[in-house]
N, C-alpha and C positions, 0 to 999 in steps of 0.2 A: 890377680884376679879378682873379680866380679863376685858378689853373694852365691849369686846362683852355679858359677862353674866352681867353687871352692872346696865343695864333698863331690863334684861331680866323677872322679876316678873309684870313689867308696860307691858309686853306684851300680857300677858294672860288675863287681865282685861278686863269683857266684857261691853261691850256697857252700859250705865245705863237705863234701862227701866222704865215707870211710871214718871220720874224726870223732872219737868217743866225747859224749856232751851229756851232761847229767838229765839233759831233757828231749823228749820225743822232738821233732819237727813237726808244727803247726800244720794242720791242711789247708788249703786256700778257705775252704769254707769255714774254717774255726776262724780265721784269720778274719774273715769277712765280717763273724759275727760280731769278734771282737772291738770292730772298730764302724759297725753300724750304726745308723742314726736311732736316737731312742727319742721317748716322748718325755721331754721335761715336765710339762705341764699335763701328768695325767689327768682323766675327766674332763680337759678344757672344753674337747671338741662336745662332750657329751651338753657339758653346759650350755655353750653355744647356739649347740640345736633346741634346747630347751627356751634360749632366749627369744630364738628366732621363732617356737612356734604361737600360732596364731590362736587366740580366743575370742568367741563372743561376750558381748554385753548381756546380764539379764533385762530384758523388757518388763518394764513396772507397769503394771496392767491400769487400766482408769476404771472407774466405777462403773460405769456403763458396761465394760467388757467384764468386767466380774458379775455384775448380774445376770449378764446373757450367759454365760460359765454354770452360774447357780440354776438358772432355769433348765437348761441342759442337762446338768448333773440329775436335777429331781425328776428330769424326764427320762433320766435312767435309770432311777431309782423303783419309776413306776413299772419300768417294762425287764427289771433284774431278772425274772424269772422264765423270760424267754433268751438270757442270756444274747444280747442284743452284740452286733460285731460292730466295734469305732475303729476309729483313727483318731489318735492321739499325737500330739506335740508337746514336750515337756523339756525343760532347762532342766541339764546334767551339770551342777557344780564342777570344774577342776580341780583335782586333789593339789595339785603342785603351783598352780598361782590363781592370780585373780582373774576371772570370769569363767568360761565352762563353754559346753556346745548344746544345740538343739537337736533332740533325737524325736524321730518318729517311727510311732511303732502301732500296729492293728492286732486286733486279736478279740475274741467274745470277753465279755466282760463276768464275772462271776460274780463277784459281790463290791459292793461301796462301803468303803469306813469312815463313816464321818468324824470321827474323832481321832483318828491318824490323820487323816484328809488324805485319803488312798484308795486306787483304785484297781483292785485284783483282777488280772486276766487268767486266761484258764494257766498259762504257763510261767507268768513273771508277777510280780508287785511293786507297781511305783508310785513314786509321791508325785504327784499331779498338780496339783494346786492349792495354793495358799490365801485364806481369805483372812484378813485384817482389818 
């Protein structure tokens, strides 16, 4: 007999009913769970998803752009009592990998902190410019 047929007669033997066994017969659901596949590399999919996630590189500003931003910030300082509404795009570094993303927000300016280089809006505080 070939290897496939060697134990063929044992495949058709029914489960003995009425015989005392020390264990209960396992349910089909229990057997399925016992032989179900498992993830040998837990966390692998998360790491793979993280590696595939794209981030932007931070754009380094040239001197002319920095001067223009400083002039606009000065205009904001001069009109701070009016709480002007502005739209700002800033770079938010990623906490897990190199790079980050650009975020755009709009709101009314409450105050400008030259020491910490932050613009405070009515609702949130953001670090917006770096002058070196």
